[in-house]
C-alpha positions as semicolon CSV with decimal commas, in nm:
position;residue;x (nm);y (nm);z (nm)
1;M;-4,475;4,208;-2,515
2;I;-4,662;3,937;-2,315
3;D;-4,755;3,909;-1,990
4;T;-4,674;3,565;-1,897
5;D;-5,052;3,510;-1,723
6;D;-5,164;3,611;-2,050
7;L;-4,892;3,342;-2,237
8;D;-4,952;3,051;-1,951
9;R;-5,346;3,097;-2,067
10;I;-5,346;3,020;-2,424
11;R;-5,112;2,717;-2,311
12;G;-5,339;2,587;-2,093
13;H;-5,620;2,632;-2,479
14;F;-5,362;2,511;-2,738
15;A;-5,240;2,240;-2,508
16;A;-5,633;2,081;-2,484
17;L;-5,697;2,159;-2,881
18;L;-5,353;1,964;-2,946
19;V;-5,512;1,624;-2,765
20;V;-5,843;1,657;-2,859
21;L;-5,655;1,688;-3,231
22;S;-5,394;1,387;-3,192
23;W;-5,804;1,204;-3,007
24;F;-5,966;1,255;-3,379
25;H;-5,649;1,130;-3,569
26;V;-5,714;0,831;-3,450
27;P;-6,024;0,690;-3,664
28;L;-5,947;0,936;-3,964
29;L;-5,622;0,647;-3,946
30;A;-5,911;0,372;-3,921
31;A;-6,099;0,596;-4,193
32;V;-5,801;0,572;-4,434
33;A;-5,669;0,229;-4,351
34;T;-6,111;0,099;-4,404
35;I;-6,017;0,342;-4,750
36;N;-5,724;0,184;-4,854
37;D;-5,781;-0,192;-4,778
38;R;-5,490;-0,216;-4,506
39;P;-5,539;-0,360;-4,178
40;A;-5,653;-0,030;-3,921
41;A;-5,522;-0,272;-3,643
42;P;-5,157;-0,247;-3,574
43;A;-5,164;0,145;-3,687
44;V;-5,489;0,285;-3,530
45;I;-5,321;0,075;-3,173
46;V;-4,989;0,295;-3,256
47;D;-5,200;0,613;-3,286
48;I;-5,372;0,444;-3,011
49;V;-5,092;0,430;-2,726
50;L;-4,968;0,769;-2,865
51;A;-5,269;0,946;-2,793
52;A;-5,269;0,828;-2,436
53;I;-4,861;0,890;-2,386
54;L;-4,973;1,306;-2,520
55;T;-5,334;1,289;-2,237
56;L;-5,118;1,148;-1,987
57;S;-4,887;1,366;-1,964
58;W;-5,114;1,656;-2,046
59;W;-5,311;1,546;-1,733
60;R;-4,960;1,472;-1,454
61;S;-4,740;1,787;-1,551
62;G;-4,992;2,062;-1,723
63;I;-4,825;2,276;-1,991
64;A;-4,474;2,215;-1,831
65;P;-4,214;2,144;-2,127
66;V;-4,213;1,783;-2,094
67;T;-4,548;1,843;-2,239
68;R;-4,518;2,027;-2,463
69;Y;-4,157;1,837;-2,641
70;V;-4,468;1,497;-2,595
71;S;-4,761;1,669;-2,806
72;A;-4,408;1,800;-3,088
73;V;-4,314;1,415;-3,095
74;V;-4,710;1,321;-3,127
75;L;-4,789;1,506;-3,357
76;M;-4,504;1,417;-3,550
77;A;-4,586;1,025;-3,556
78;Q;-4,876;1,030;-3,615
79;P;-4,929;1,078;-3,948
80;A;-4,582;0,888;-4,010
81;C;-4,785;0,631;-3,931
82;C;-5,059;0,711;-4,111
83;S;-4,849;0,663;-4,411
84;S;-4,647;0,397;-4,292
85;C;-4,877;0,127;-4,202
86;S;-5,201;0,227;-4,454
87;A;-5,184;0,442;-4,700
88;V;-4,891;0,311;-4,921
89;I;-4,939;0,263;-5,276
90;P;-5,049;-0,076;-5,285
91;G;-4,815;-0,372;-5,376
92;R;-4,508;-0,160;-5,304
93;W;-4,323;-0,274;-5,050
94;T;-4,425;-0,556;-4,780
95;C;-4,354;-0,416;-4,414
96;T;-4,218;-0,790;-4,275
97;C;-4,315;-0,647;-3,910
98;T;-4,751;-0,596;-4,052
99;S;-4,748;-0,786;-4,340
100;S;-4,912;-0,494;-4,509
101;P;-4,712;-0,273;-4,763
102;C;-4,476;-0,033;-4,588
103;W;-4,234;0,156;-4,712
104;R;-3,960;0,124;-4,383
105;C;-3,896;-0,195;-4,488
């Protein structure tokens, strides 16, 4: 059985890793958009906001459940942002919100 202190220590290290990974996702998203000749700004702005929300939650609450829930949502939303606004097949659909190809519209 894992001691509560050990579990909290593991959660603390992993939370820090998730925050760093969420920020590394921002330049990755910009690179994917650039490679696919798509406008990177809308998706990168959303990605920065998501990473900032996770960072603020981590700074404010540490490893509390709210940070774990926020990290789950952010780490699912970032790839969705990438696939919906940057890395779609050219000419398939046009998004009404960003005027770029998008699967949502």
